C-alpha positions as a Markdown table, in Angstrom:
| # | Residue | x | y | z |
|---|---|---|---|---|
| 1 | Unk | 0.0 | 0.0 | 0.0 |
| 2 | Unk | 1.5 | 3.3 | -1.0 |
| 3 | Unk | 2.2 | 6.0 | 1.6 |
| 4 | Unk | -0.3 | 8.4 | 0.2 |
| 5 | Unk | -3.1 | 6.0 | 1.1 |
| 6 | Unk | -2.3 | 6.2 | 4.8 |
| 7 | Unk | -4.4 | 9.4 | 5.3 |
| 8 | Unk | -7.4 | 7.1 | 5.8 |
| 9 | Unk | -6.3 | 6.1 | 9.3 |
| 10 | Unk | -7.7 | 4.6 | 12.4 |
| 11 | Unk | -11.1 | 6.3 | 12.6 |
| 12 | Unk | -14.7 | 5.4 | 11.9 |
| 13 | Unk | -14.4 | 1.8 | 13.1 |
| 14 | Unk | -17.7 | 0.2 | 14.2 |
| 15 | Unk | -19.0 | 0.0 | 17.7 |
| 16 | Unk | -18.0 | -3.2 | 19.4 |
| 17 | Unk | -20.4 | -6.2 | 19.5 |
| 18 | Unk | -20.5 | -6.8 | 23.2 |
| 19 | Unk | -18.7 | -6.8 | 26.5 |
| 20 | Unk | -16.7 | -9.5 | 28.2 |
| 21 | Unk | -16.6 | -9.8 | 32.0 |
| 22 | Unk | -13.1 | -9.9 | 33.5 |
| 23 | Unk | -11.7 | -9.6 | 37.0 |
| 24 | Unk | -12.0 | -6.2 | 38.7 |
| 25 | Unk | -8.6 | -5.0 | 37.6 |
| 26 | Unk | -9.7 | -4.4 | 34.0 |
| 27 | Unk | -12.8 | -4.0 | 31.9 |
| 28 | Unk | -13.0 | -5.3 | 28.4 |
| 29 | Unk | -14.9 | -5.0 | 25.2 |
| 30 | Unk | -14.8 | -7.4 | 22.3 |
| 31 | Unk | -13.7 | -6.3 | 18.8 |
| 32 | Unk | -14.1 | -8.7 | 15.9 |
| 33 | Unk | -11.7 | -8.1 | 13.0 |
| 34 | Unk | -13.4 | -7.6 | 9.6 |
| 35 | Unk | -16.8 | -6.8 | 11.1 |
| 36 | Unk | -18.3 | -3.4 | 10.3 |
| 37 | Unk | -15.0 | -1.7 | 9.6 |
| 38 | Unk | -15.4 | 1.5 | 7.6 |
| 39 | Unk | -12.7 | 3.5 | 6.0 |
| 40 | Unk | -13.2 | 7.2 | 6.6 |
| 41 | Unk | -10.7 | 9.7 | 5.1 |
| 42 | Unk | -9.6 | 12.3 | 7.6 |
| 43 | Unk | -10.8 | 15.1 | 5.3 |
| 44 | Unk | -14.0 | 15.8 | 7.2 |
| 45 | Unk | -14.1 | 18.9 | 9.5 |
| 46 | Unk | -11.9 | 18.3 | 12.6 |
| 47 | Unk | -10.0 | 15.5 | 11.1 |
| 48 | Unk | -7.5 | 17.2 | 8.9 |
| 49 | Unk | -6.0 | 20.6 | 9.5 |
| 50 | Unk | -5.8 | 23.3 | 6.9 |
| 51 | Unk | -3.3 | 22.7 | 4.1 |
| 52 | Unk | -1.2 | 25.6 | 5.4 |
| 53 | Unk | -0.8 | 23.7 | 8.6 |
| 54 | Unk | 1.3 | 21.0 | 7.0 |
| 55 | Unk | 3.2 | 22.0 | 3.9 |
| 56 | Unk | 5.6 | 19.2 | 3.0 |
| 57 | Unk | 8.6 | 19.5 | 0.8 |
| 58 | Unk | 11.7 | 17.4 | 0.1 |
| 59 | Unk | 14.7 | 18.9 | 1.7 |
| 60 | Unk | 17.3 | 20.5 | -0.5 |
| 61 | Unk | 20.9 | 19.3 | -0.2 |
| 62 | Unk | 22.4 | 20.7 | 2.9 |
| 63 | Unk | 19.1 | 22.0 | 4.3 |
| 64 | Unk | 19.1 | 19.5 | 7.1 |
| 65 | Unk | 22.2 | 21.1 | 8.5 |
| 66 | Unk | 20.2 | 24.3 | 9.2 |
| 67 | Unk | 17.6 | 22.5 | 11.2 |
| 68 | Unk | 18.5 | 22.4 | 14.9 |
| 69 | Unk | 17.0 | 20.0 | 17.4 |
| 70 | Unk | 14.4 | 21.4 | 19.8 |
| 71 | Unk | 16.4 | 19.9 | 22.6 |
| 72 | Unk | 19.5 | 17.7 | 23.0 |
| 73 | Unk | 17.3 | 15.0 | 24.5 |
| 74 | Unk | 15.1 | 15.0 | 21.3 |
| 75 | Unk | 18.2 | 14.8 | 19.1 |
| 76 | Unk | 19.1 | 11.5 | 20.7 |
| 77 | Unk | 16.0 | 9.4 | 20.9 |
| 78 | Unk | 13.2 | 11.7 | 22.0 |
| 79 | Unk | 10.6 | 11.2 | 24.7 |
| 80 | Unk | 8.7 | 7.9 | 25.1 |
| 81 | Unk | 5.0 | 8.2 | 24.1 |
| 82 | Unk | 2.5 | 6.6 | 26.5 |
| 83 | Unk | -1.2 | 6.5 | 25.5 |
| 84 | Unk | -3.7 | 5.8 | 28.3 |
| 85 | Unk | -7.1 | 4.5 | 27.2 |
| 86 | Unk | -9.4 | 5.3 | 30.0 |
| 87 | Unk | -13.0 | 6.2 | 30.8 |
| 88 | Unk | -14.8 | 8.0 | 33.6 |
| 89 | Unk | -17.5 | 5.3 | 33.4 |
| 90 | Unk | -15.1 | 2.5 | 34.3 |
| 91 | Unk | -14.5 | 1.7 | 38.0 |
| 92 | Unk | -11.2 | 0.1 | 37.3 |
| 93 | Unk | -9.7 | 3.2 | 35.7 |
| 94 | Unk | -9.1 | 5.7 | 38.6 |
| 95 | Unk | -5.9 | 3.9 | 39.9 |
| 96 | Unk | -4.5 | 4.0 | 36.3 |
| 97 | Unk | -5.5 | 7.7 | 36.0 |
| 98 | Unk | -3.5 | 8.4 | 39.2 |
| 99 | Unk | -0.4 | 6.5 | 37.9 |
| 100 | Unk | -0.7 | 8.3 | 34.6 |
| 101 | Unk | -0.8 | 11.7 | 36.4 |
| 102 | Unk | 2.5 | 10.8 | 38.1 |
| 103 | Unk | 4.2 | 9.5 | 34.9 |
| 104 | Unk | 3.1 | 12.6 | 32.9 |
| 105 | Unk | 5.4 | 14.7 | 35.0 |
| 106 | Unk | 8.5 | 13.0 | 33.6 |
| 107 | Unk | 10.4 | 15.1 | 31.1 |
| 108 | Unk | 11.4 | 12.0 | 29.1 |
| 109 | Unk | 7.7 | 11.0 | 28.6 |
| 110 | Unk | 4.9 | 12.3 | 26.4 |
| 111 | Unk | 1.8 | 11.1 | 28.2 |
| 112 | Unk | -1.5 | 11.3 | 26.3 |
| 113 | Unk | -4.9 | 10.2 | 27.8 |
| 114 | Unk | -7.5 | 9.1 | 25.3 |
| 115 | Unk | -11.0 | 8.7 | 26.8 |
| 116 | Unk | -13.1 | 6.1 | 25.1 |
| 117 | Unk | -16.9 | 6.1 | 24.8 |
| 118 | Unk | -17.9 | 2.5 | 25.0 |
| 119 | Unk | -18.7 | 2.6 | 28.8 |
| 120 | Unk | -21.0 | 5.6 | 28.5 |
| 121 | Unk | -24.0 | 3.3 | 28.7 |
| 122 | Unk | -23.2 | 2.4 | 32.3 |
| 123 | Unk | -24.9 | 5.6 | 33.5 |
| 124 | Unk | -22.2 | 8.3 | 33.1 |
| 125 | Unk | -21.2 | 9.8 | 29.8 |
| 126 | Unk | -17.5 | 10.7 | 29.8 |
| 127 | Unk | -17.4 | 14.3 | 28.5 |
| 128 | Unk | -13.9 | 13.7 | 27.2 |
| 129 | Unk | -14.8 | 10.5 | 25.4 |
| 130 | Unk | -14.6 | 10.4 | 21.6 |
| 131 | Unk | -15.5 | 7.6 | 19.2 |
| 132 | Unk | -12.2 | 8.2 | 17.3 |
| 133 | Unk | -10.2 | 7.4 | 20.4 |
| 134 | Unk | -12.2 | 4.1 | 20.7 |
| 135 | Unk | -11.4 | 3.5 | 17.1 |
| 136 | Unk | -7.7 | 4.1 | 17.7 |
| 137 | Unk | -7.7 | 1.6 | 20.5 |
| 138 | Unk | -9.5 | -1.0 | 18.4 |
| 139 | Unk | -7.0 | -0.4 | 15.6 |
| 140 | Unk | -4.2 | -1.3 | 18.0 |
| 141 | Unk | -6.0 | -4.5 | 19.0 |
| 142 | Unk | -6.4 | -5.5 | 15.3 |
| 143 | Unk | -2.7 | -4.7 | 14.6 |
| 144 | Unk | -1.8 | -7.1 | 17.5 |
| 145 | Unk | -4.3 | -9.8 | 16.4 |
| 146 | Unk | -6.4 | -9.3 | 19.5 |
| 147 | Unk | -10.2 | -9.6 | 19.8 |
| 148 | Unk | -10.6 | -7.5 | 22.9 |
| 149 | Unk | -9.9 | -4.0 | 24.1 |
| 150 | Unk | -9.5 | -3.1 | 27.8 |
| 151 | Unk | -9.7 | -0.2 | 30.1 |
| 152 | Unk | -7.5 | 0.9 | 31.6 |
| 153 | Unk | -4.8 | 0.1 | 29.0 |
| 154 | Unk | -1.6 | 1.9 | 28.3 |
| 155 | Unk | 0.2 | 1.6 | 24.9 |
| 156 | Unk | 3.9 | 2.4 | 25.2 |
| 157 | Unk | 5.6 | 3.7 | 22.0 |
| 158 | Unk | 2.8 | 2.1 | 19.9 |
| 159 | Unk | 4.1 | -1.4 | 20.5 |
| 160 | Unk | 3.8 | -2.6 | 24.1 |
| 161 | Unk | 0.3 | -2.9 | 25.6 |
| 162 | Unk | -0.1 | -2.9 | 29.4 |
| 163 | Unk | -3.5 | -3.8 | 30.8 |
| 164 | Unk | -4.4 | -2.4 | 34.3 |
| 165 | Unk | -0.7 | -1.6 | 34.6 |
| 166 | Unk | 1.2 | -1.5 | 37.9 |
| 167 | Unk | 3.8 | 1.2 | 38.4 |
| 168 | Unk | 6.8 | -1.2 | 38.3 |
| 169 | Unk | 5.6 | -2.7 | 35.0 |
| 170 | Unk | 5.2 | 0.8 | 33.4 |
| 171 | Unk | 8.6 | 2.0 | 34.6 |
| 172 | Unk | 10.2 | -1.1 | 33.2 |
| 173 | Unk | 8.4 | -0.6 | 29.8 |
| 174 | Unk | 9.6 | 3.0 | 29.6 |
| 175 | Unk | 13.2 | 1.9 | 30.4 |
| 176 | Unk | 13.1 | -0.7 | 27.6 |
| 177 | Unk | 11.9 | 1.9 | 25.1 |
| 178 | Unk | 14.7 | 4.4 | 26.2 |
| 179 | Unk | 17.2 | 1.7 | 25.2 |
| 180 | Unk | 15.8 | 1.4 | 21.7 |
| 181 | Unk | 17.8 | 2.9 | 18.9 |
| 182 | Unk | 16.3 | 6.0 | 17.3 |
| 183 | Unk | 14.8 | 5.2 | 13.9 |
| 184 | Unk | 14.0 | 8.8 | 12.8 |
| 185 | Unk | 16.0 | 12.0 | 13.3 |
| 186 | Unk | 13.3 | 14.5 | 14.3 |
| 187 | Unk | 14.1 | 18.2 | 14.7 |
| 188 | Unk | 11.6 | 20.9 | 15.6 |
| 189 | Unk | 12.2 | 24.7 | 15.5 |
| 190 | Unk | 9.9 | 27.6 | 16.0 |
| 191 | Unk | 7.5 | 29.0 | 18.5 |
| 192 | Unk | 4.2 | 30.8 | 18.8 |
| 193 | Unk | 2.2 | 28.4 | 16.7 |
| 194 | Unk | 4.6 | 28.3 | 13.8 |
| 195 | Unk | 7.0 | 25.4 | 13.5 |
| 196 | Unk | 9.5 | 23.8 | 11.1 |
| 197 | Unk | 9.8 | 20.1 | 11.3 |
| 198 | Unk | 12.6 | 18.0 | 9.8 |
| 199 | Unk | 12.4 | 14.3 | 9.3 |
| 200 | Unk | 15.2 | 12.0 | 8.3 |
| 201 | Unk | 15.6 | 8.2 | 8.7 |
| 202 | Unk | 18.6 | 7.3 | 10.8 |
| 203 | Unk | 19.6 | 4.3 | 8.7 |
| 204 | Unk | 18.5 | 5.7 | 5.3 |
| 205 | Unk | 15.8 | 3.1 | 4.8 |
| 206 | Unk | 12.7 | 3.6 | 6.9 |
| 207 | Unk | 9.1 | 2.5 | 6.6 |
| 208 | Unk | 5.9 | 4.4 | 5.6 |
| 209 | Unk | 4.6 | 6.6 | 8.4 |
| 210 | Unk | 1.9 | 9.1 | 9.2 |
| 211 | Unk | 2.8 | 12.4 | 10.9 |
| 212 | Unk | 0.2 | 13.5 | 13.5 |
| 213 | Unk | -0.4 | 16.5 | 15.6 |
| 214 | Unk | -2.0 | 15.9 | 19.0 |
| 215 | Unk | -3.6 | 18.7 | 21.1 |
| 216 | Unk | -4.5 | 18.1 | 24.8 |
| 217 | Unk | -5.8 | 19.7 | 28.0 |
| 218 | Unk | -3.2 | 19.5 | 30.7 |
| 219 | Unk | -5.5 | 19.0 | 33.7 |
| 220 | Unk | -9.1 | 18.7 | 34.8 |
| 221 | Unk | -10.8 | 17.8 | 38.0 |
| 222 | Unk | -14.2 | 16.0 | 37.6 |
| 223 | Unk | -16.9 | 15.2 | 40.1 |
| 224 | Unk | -18.5 | 12.1 | 38.7 |
| 225 | Unk | -22.2 | 12.0 | 39.7 |
| 226 | Unk | -23.5 | 8.7 | 38.3 |
| 227 | Unk | -22.3 | 5.3 | 37.0 |
| 228 | Unk | -19.7 | 3.0 | 38.5 |
| 229 | Unk | -17.6 | 5.9 | 39.8 |
| 230 | Unk | -20.5 | 7.9 | 41.3 |
| 231 | Unk | -19.4 | 10.1 | 44.1 |
| 232 | Unk | -15.7 | 10.1 | 43.2 |
| 233 | Unk | -13.7 | 13.2 | 42.3 |
| 234 | Unk | -10.9 | 12.3 | 39.9 |
| 235 | Unk | -8.0 | 14.3 | 38.5 |
| 236 | Unk | -7.3 | 13.8 | 34.9 |
| 237 | Unk | -4.0 | 14.7 | 33.1 |
| 238 | Unk | -3.1 | 15.4 | 29.5 |
| 239 | Unk | -6.6 | 14.8 | 28.1 |
| 240 | Unk | -6.4 | 14.5 | 24.4 |
| 241 | Unk | -8.8 | 16.8 | 22.6 |
| 242 | Unk | -7.8 | 16.1 | 19.0 |
| 243 | Unk | -5.5 | 13.7 | 17.2 |
| 244 | Unk | -5.0 | 14.7 | 13.5 |
| 245 | Unk | -3.0 | 13.4 | 10.6 |
| 246 | Unk | -1.2 | 16.2 | 8.9 |
| 247 | Unk | 1.1 | 14.4 | 6.4 |
| 248 | Unk | 2.1 | 11.0 | 5.1 |
| 249 | Unk | 5.8 | 10.2 | 4.8 |
| 250 | Unk | 7.5 | 7.4 | 2.9 |
| 251 | Unk | 10.0 | 7.1 | 5.7 |
| 252 | Unk | 13.0 | 7.3 | 3.3 |
| 253 | Unk | 13.1 | 10.8 | 1.9 |
| 254 | Unk | 14.5 | 13.6 | 4.1 |
| 255 | Unk | 11.5 | 15.9 | 4.5 |
| 256 | Unk | 10.4 | 19.2 | 6.0 |
| 257 | Unk | 7.0 | 20.2 | 7.2 |
| 258 | Unk | 5.7 | 23.7 | 8.1 |
| 259 | Unk | 3.1 | 23.5 | 10.8 |
| 260 | Unk | 0.8 | 26.2 | 12.0 |
| 261 | Unk | -1.3 | 25.9 | 15.1 |
| 262 | Unk | -4.1 | 28.0 | 16.5 |
| 263 | Unk | -5.0 | 28.4 | 20.2 |
| 264 | Unk | -3.1 | 28.0 | 23.4 |
| 265 | Unk | -3.6 | 24.3 | 24.1 |
| 266 | Unk | -0.3 | 22.2 | 24.3 |
| 267 | Unk | 0.6 | 20.1 | 21.2 |
| 268 | Unk | 2.9 | 17.3 | 20.3 |
| 269 | Unk | 4.0 | 15.9 | 17.0 |
| 270 | Unk | 4.1 | 12.1 | 16.6 |
| 271 | Unk | 5.6 | 10.1 | 13.7 |
| 272 | Unk | 4.1 | 6.6 | 13.6 |
| 273 | Unk | 4.6 | 3.7 | 11.3 |
| 274 | Unk | 1.5 | 2.8 | 9.3 |
| 275 | Unk | 1.2 | -0.9 | 8.8 |
| 276 | Unk | -0.9 | -2.5 | 6.1 |
| 277 | Unk | -4.0 | -4.2 | 7.4 |
| 278 | Unk | -6.7 | -6.5 | 5.9 |
| 279 | Unk | -9.0 | -3.6 | 5.0 |
| 280 | Unk | -7.3 | -0.5 | 6.4 |
| 281 | Unk | -3.9 | 0.8 | 7.6 |
| 282 | Unk | -3.1 | 0.0 | 11.2 |
| 283 | Unk | -0.9 | 1.8 | 13.7 |
| 284 | Unk | 2.7 | 0.5 | 14.1 |
| 285 | Unk | 5.5 | 1.6 | 16.4 |
| 286 | Unk | 6.0 | 5.3 | 17.1 |
| 287 | Unk | 9.2 | 6.3 | 15.4 |
| 288 | Unk | 9.7 | 9.8 | 16.8 |
| 289 | Unk | 7.9 | 12.4 | 18.8 |
| 290 | Unk | 8.4 | 15.9 | 20.1 |
| 291 | Unk | 6.7 | 18.8 | 21.8 |
| 292 | Unk | 5.4 | 21.8 | 19.8 |
| 293 | Unk | 5.9 | 24.6 | 22.4 |
């Protein structure tokens, strides 16, 4: 599948067919590969930013020398991306939300909380829940050959899934990813909503990837009035409000992107491998990530 087709990514998947009871440490929902999957291009409003926000061009010879890393840490391997799939309607999630809040403070981590919507029927509609975040979690499950998605679940660097994670397991997973060799040299310059991004494969032969911009709300305190967590006050961190594809990349050609952002909410850039699936591209490992601030 050519790189240009990867703009139809990880959204619009069908609602799951049912729930599966598990021990109290996790909640689960079944997802059946090949059932009701719909490809939706991310051209509709809210799914693709304006063209001016991601102008892509091949880098001229020597141009990469002018691009400076946003930080020395990013120049080496970059922060480790952790995605938490959670829900205010799931009684098993508050301990993971608290652990996530702690981990989100680490400078070597980009922590992103994606609230799913499939537990809303239990009596409390999660105001942060979005069907596209549910679809992303299900796409990870399909990529791994799994039939079930769980809350709480953390995905580390797009490749290691931790269900109902304990602190020691999460710390160990982060340590393993820190030791991984960098696959993409990512540099970010700019400020005030205008950024120049440079991408270059470290070994000269990468794999097709999608470049994504993620916006998030740093913190919120919620009094949950109904459902399984009724009566609890929970602090949520780094709540994702939008996850948008801005460009496809062949993973081989040194490339520059010009990105413009509006608003004050924090943003991060994620370069993620796009793997060919049975009927749609599926998320692979995260190759590089950096903060847009």
